[in-house]
C-alpha positions, 0 to 999 in steps of 0.5 A: 349597583352591586347587583348590576355589576355582578350580572354584567361580570357573570355575563362576560364570564359566560361569554368568555367561557362559551367563546373558549369552548367554541374555539377548542371544539372547532380545533378538535374537529380537524379539517373539513374534508369529506370522508372517502368511502371506498365501498358501498353496499349499494354498488354490486359487482354485477350491476351495470355501470355508466360513466367513469369508475373514478367519478366523485359522484355515484348515482345508484338507480333502482330501476324497473324497465316496466315501471312508468315512474322509473321511465319518467325519471330517466330523462332527468338522470340522462340530463345529469349525466350529460351535464357532468360526464366526468363527474357522475357515474350511474349504477343501475340496480334492477328491481322487480316492481311490476309483472313482466319485469323479469323478462325485461331485465333478462 
C-alpha cells in the first residue's frame, strides 16, 4: 500500500514539474511571428526580378536556358506566379550547366 502511494505521488509530482516547465518554456518563446529577413545572399542586385519587390515570397531559380530540366520546371514556376501575382516574386540566377549556355545568357 505504501509503495503504491509513493509511486502515484511521484508520478503526480513529475507531471506537475513537466507541466510547469512547459508553461515556462512556452512563455519564454514570445510570439510565433516569423523572422523577417531583409537581405539574402541568393538575390543579387544584377539578377533579373519578375514580380513585386515587396512580395512576401521570393523564389530564387537557378536557371540555364540550355537545360531541359530547367525548361521543364518553367511551366510550374509560371503557374505559381499566375496563381499568386501579388505575393510571389521570381529572381533568376543564371548558371552554366551545358555547352552553349554562355551565348544564351548574354
